[in-house]
N, C-alpha and C positions, 0 to 999 in steps of 0.2 A: 763677665766678659763685656768688652767695650761694645758699644753700639755701631752698626755699619753705618758709614757716611751715605752710601747709596743702597736702596732697597729694591730698586728695579733697573736694570741695566740693559743696553744692548751692547754686545761685543762684535766688534767689526774685525773679521779675519780676512787677509789677503788669500785668494787662492793658491799662491806660492807656498804659503805657510803650511798647507797640506802636502806639498810635495818633499819637504825636506831640502837636502842638500842639492838634489839635482834640478830642482826649481821648476820641474815639468811633471805631469802626471800626479798620482795620488799614491802616498806612502801610508799604507794602512797603520803601520806601527806608530808613526807620528800623530796620525788622527787619533788613534786610541789613547794616546798620552795626553792629547788636548781634551778628550772626553773625561778623562780622570781629573783633570785640573778643573773642569767646569763643574764635575759632580761635587767637589769638594765645596765649592762656594755654593752650588745649589742647596746642598744639605743644610746651609745656615738659614735657610729661608728667604735667600735672595731670589727675586724673580728674574729670570734671564731670557733674553731674545738674542738670536744671531742672525748676522749677514755676512755672508762668505763670498769673496769675489770669484772670478773664474779665470784669472790669468794663468793657472797652471794648466789650463786645457785650451783656451782660445784668448786670443787679444783681437778685439774687433778693429781698433784703429791702425794696425799694422796690415791687417788684411784689406781694409779699404785703400790704404796708401799703395798696395801693390794690385789695386785694380778691381777688387770686389766691391760691389754695391754697399755703402756704408749701412743702410738699414738691415739689410740681410745679415752683414757682418755683426751687427749689434744683436740681433735676434739669435744668432748661434753662439754668442758670448752668454746671453741670457740662460741658454739651455745648460750651458757649462756650470753655471752657478747652482742649478738645480741638481745637476750630477754631485757636485760638492755637498749640497745640502743633504741628499739621501744618504751620501756615506758618513757624514757627521751624525746624522739622526740614527743611523744603525749603529753606530759606536756607542752614543750616548744610551741607547735602549739596551745594548748589551751590559752596560756598567749599572743598569737599573733606574735609568731616569726617564720617565715618560716624556716624550718628544713628538711634536707634530712640525710638518713642513707645510708651509702655506706658500702658493706661488701667484705671482702677478698675472702669468699665462695660465689659463685653464688647462689642465692635465689631470683628469679626475682619477684615472687608475693609479697614479703615483702620490698625489698630494691634494691637500685641500687648496681650494681657491683662497685669496686672501680677502678675508672679511674681517675689518678692525674688531668689532664686537666679539667675535669668536675667538680672536687672538688674544683679547682682554681676558676672556673667561678662562682661556687655557692657562695664561700666567697665574690668574687667581686661583686656579685649581693645583698650581704647583708644577705644571708642564713647562718645559722649555719649548720656544716657537722659533723655527728657523725660517727666515723669509728668503725665497729663491725667486729667480726670474726678474731681478731688479724691480723697477716700477712698472714693468710692462710695455715700456715705450723705448725706442732708440734713442740715442744721444745723450742718454742719462747714465752715469756711473753708479757704481755699487756704494761709493761714498755717499752720493746723493740719496740712494735707498736708505742707507743706514741714518742719515740725518731725518729723513722724512718718516720712516717708520718708528724712530725714537720719538719724534714729536707726536705721532699718531697714538703711540701706547703710553704716552706721558712718562717716558723713561728719566730718571735722574741724571743719567750720564751715558754716554758713548764711550766705550773702551776700545781704542784702536791698539789691538794687539800687534806689535811689530816682530818681524823676523830678524832678531839680533840687533835691532835699533832700540836705545834705551831712553829716547826722549826727542824734542825738536831742537835742532842747532841752527845757527846762523850760516852755517855752511855743511857740506858733505864732510863728516868727520873720517871718513875712509879715505879722502882725497887731501884734506886740509887739516893738519896737526894742530892749528890755531883755533879750529871751530870751537865756538863756546855753545854750551847747553843752556837752554832756558828751563828753569824750574816752573815759572807761571807766566801765562801769556792771557791777554784778552783776545776775543774773537776779532775785535777791531784791529789789534796789532797783526795777527795772522793775515788779514786781507790787506792791510796797509803795506806790510813788509814783503808781501808776496810769498809767504812761507807755505810750499805746497804741502802741508799736512793733508788736506782733503781738496778737493776742486771748489771753485770759488761759489757754486751754487749750494754745496753742501755746508760750507762755512757760514754762508748767509743765513741758511735755515736754523743752523745750530744757534747762531747769535740772536735772531729773531725769536727763537722759541726758548731762549735761556737755558740751553742744554749744557753742562759741562762736557768737556772732552779731555780725555786722558790717554796720553800716548805713552806706551811703555813696552819694554822688552818682554815678549812672551816666552822666551826661551829659558827664562830663569823660574824655577819651579815656585809656586806659592804667590806669583807676582798678581794674578787676578785678585786674590783674597786681600793682599795688601792694599790694592787700589781701592777695593770695596770698603775697606776700614780706614781709609783715608791717610794711610801712610804716604809720606812725600817720596814718591818714585816716579821716574819718567818726567813728563811735562804735563801740567794741567792748564786747560784753556777754559776760560769762562768769561762772563761779561764784566767781572771785577777783580781786581787783584787784591 
């Protein structure tokens, strides 16, 4: 069997991915399917961490624009990411994958506090670690959380699992039929071209720490495994072409 290209990965999921077609709430059947996909890759000996957004439950920026205090709005969103993390952890446990949730905001009754050394130990022991509550501070997105945690755990790559999007384009392919898909990009290209794959802080963190970013369609069964083994699917962003 071929050797995997990436042996330790961080998978970034949007909150909407857990909601399915409705885009809001949590669809348990969808989460269970994701857990099965992740389990298949985990059983190959790949060390896996997860960061899940909270947009299916709460969006801080629109709430702030409507008059809510931005800091409070962002903290509310962080709690949404913890809810998603707990649901995903339960689904992974049910399919036999030992999983731990760590949060940047202390909530001892439901999750461990984020401690880098403990997270690394869990990964080395074959457990999946899900990072919740962002980085614990307002004004930072879960994209930034993914980039920061990936750097801290020395992940080989961040897998940006998109809902129905098969890579990075120069325009919105749903609106522009002439949109061109990129197979490969550099982190510098992403920043210079203003391609909103991640926010600028997350892109800079990934570039500075030389972490590959792979954007792919998670709705295609087996795609996580294909990415891990280096198949050319989606768009790969790195420091060199």
